[in-house]
N, C-alpha and C positions, 0 to 999 in steps of 0.2 A: 428510983432509977429513972432517968429521963429518957425521952423518945430517941434522941441521938444515940445515946449509949446503947439502948436496947438493939437499935438498928446496926450498930457496929458489930454487936455480938452475933447477931444473926447473919450479917454479912459475912464475917469469918467463918462461921459454921458452914455457910452454904458453899464458899469457895473450898473449905477443906472437905465437904463431901464431894464435890466435883472432882478434886484432885484424887481422892480415894478411889472413886469410880475409875478414873483414868488408869491408876496403877493396877486396879483389878482386872481391866482389860477384857471383860467378857462381852461377847456381842449381844448378849441378852439386855444389857444396860444401854444400848445404843440410842434408845428412844430418850434416855435422860438428857442427852446432849442435843439431839436433833430437834426434839419437840420441847424441851425444858430448859436446860441451861443455856444453850447457845442463843435462843429467842429471848430468854429473859436478860441476859447480859448485854445483848443488842439493844433492847428497849431501855436498860439501865443506863448504858453509856451514851446513848443518844439523848435521853432525858437529862443526863447530868451536866450537859453543856450549859455553863451559867452565863447566859447571853447578857444579863443586866450587869453583872460584874464586869465582864469583858467590854462591854459598850462604854461604861462610864470609866473604866481605866483608860480606854484608848482616846475617847473624846473629851473627857473631863479631867484626867490624870488625878482621879481620886478613887478610893475604896468606898464602894457604896455601902459597905457593911459598917463603915464608921459615921453613916449619915442616918438622919431620921430614925426610923424603926430598926435599922440595921439589916433589914431584908433585901434581897437581890431582885425582887419582884418589879414589876412595872409600876405599881403604886408608889413605892419608894423611890423609884428612878424619877418620877414625875416631881418629887420634892426637891430634885435639884434645880427645877425651873426649866428644865429642857423637855419640853413637850414631845418633841421629835424622837429623842432617845427612849422615852417612856413608850411611846407608839410602836417604836422599832422592837423594844424588849417584849412587849405585849404580843406581838406578831410573831416573832421568832420562837418565843415560848410556847405558843400555841401550835405552831408549825412543827416543832420537834416531836411533840406527842402525836400529831397527825400523820406526819412522815413514817414514824417508827411503825404505827399500826397500819398505815397503807402498804409500806414496803412488805411487811409481813403477809398481809393479805394476798399481794401480788406473787409472793415466792411460794407459799403454801398452798397445796390443793384443797379446795372446799369439801372434797370427799374424804379426807384424812380422817381417821378415827378420832383423833383428839385435835382436830382443827381448831374448834373454838376454844379449848384449853390454852392452845398455843397463843392465839390471837389476844387473849385476855391476860396472858402471862407477859406478853410483850408490853401491853398497856400498863400493867401494874409496874413492870420495870421501869418504864419511861416516867411514870409519877413518882415512883421511889427515888429515881436518879435525879429529878428536879428538887425534891424535897430534902433528900440526903446525898448530895453529891460528894464523892470521894476526894475531888480535887479542892474543895474547900472545908475539909475536915468535917464532912457530912452536915454542914449547915448550910442549906439552900433557900429555895423559895416557898411560897405557901401551897403552889401547885395548882392555882385556879386556872390560869391560862392554859397550862399544859393539860389538865383535865378536860377543858373546852375542846382542845384539839383532838384528843382521844374521842370525845363523843361525836364530834363532827364527823369522823370516820366511821365509827361504830353504829350510829344512828343520827342522821343529820336532823330529823324532826325534833328529837330529844334535845340535841344541842341547841337549836334555834329557840325552843321552848325555854331552856335554861338561860340563854343569852338574854331573852325579853324579861325573865324574872331578875336577873341581875341588873339590868338597866333600870327596870321600874324601882326596885328596891334602893339602888344607889341614887337615883334622882330625887326620890322622897327623903331619904334619910341622911344622904351624903357620907356614909360610912361604907368603904370598899369591903371591909371585912364582914359586916352584917349581911351585905348583899351576897357574899361569897357563901356564907353559912346559910342563909335562906335558900339560896339557889341549890346547894348540894343536898340539903335536907328534902327538896322537892323532887330531885331527879329520880329517886326509886318510884315514886308516884307516877311520874312521867312514863317511865319505863313500863310499870303495870298497865297504864292506860293503853299503850301500844302493843301490849302483849308479848313484851321481850323479856321472858323469864331470865335468860342468861345475863342481860344487862342490868336487870333489876338486882340480881344478886351481886354483881360486881360493883354497881353502884352503892351498895351498903359499904362495901370495902373502901371505895373512893370517899364516901362520905366520913367515915373513921378517920382516914388518913388527912383529909382537909380540916377536920375538927382538931386533930392533934396538933397539925401544923399551926392552927390559929389559937392555941392554947393561951398565949399572951395577949392576943387580941380579945378574947373573950373576958379575960379579967380586966382589961382596960375599959370594955364595953360596960361591964357591970359597975366599975367604979367611976364610969363617965369620963374616962381620961384619954379615950381613943381618939387620935387626931382624925380629922374629916379628909376627904378627898381634895387634893390640891394644897394641903397645909405645908407650909415652908419648913424646911428641916430645922432641927435644933441639934447642935453638936453635943449638947449636954444631956440629950435624951437618954435614959439608960437603954441597955439591951434587954429586948424581951425575954422572959424566962423561957426555958425549954425543959 
């Protein structure tokens, strides 16, 4: 069972559970919506906006999913030769993660009993929305830019450390995927060093999702077939496995 199919099943179960609770109508389950379902759905909806796909459709009149690696993220958009579109995709993918979490921080009171749970649930929803957007049959981006946006609001020192790590690895090896995998592997360590146990736990989940979304990249890295940053698109390039 691949990751997309598994997420579809979980997604349907989650929606069905929410519908069941709504029919139940008991006030004692009010927290499920206000602190759980609504925040997660908000994060997922915000994160699922496929900026890379929309921008290339509008400006290039092409489907980015049929180009290069088939991914809708900034790295694949860069393969169109439009650096401006790639930069815009990177910025907007990062912003949707940041805005989702920042809005929740603004709306919810920090003295709420499950305040942190709600914040991290929104962050998880935004990341899942980017990787598995319902609008594109649950096939989205890798989640790196969105994860950075989340970290920027959750802990800007960790976000800056992650950014520095990505830039360093990418500059040395010229592989965006390798830089992303190395960075996410180190994020839990960065969280431990700043004594943020909640973010450290969340970063392990983030780590798992990023590795799942990079499954095809990992295989190509091992086989030495992974295209480097700035590689021109090849229409015959096969779709990465999921």
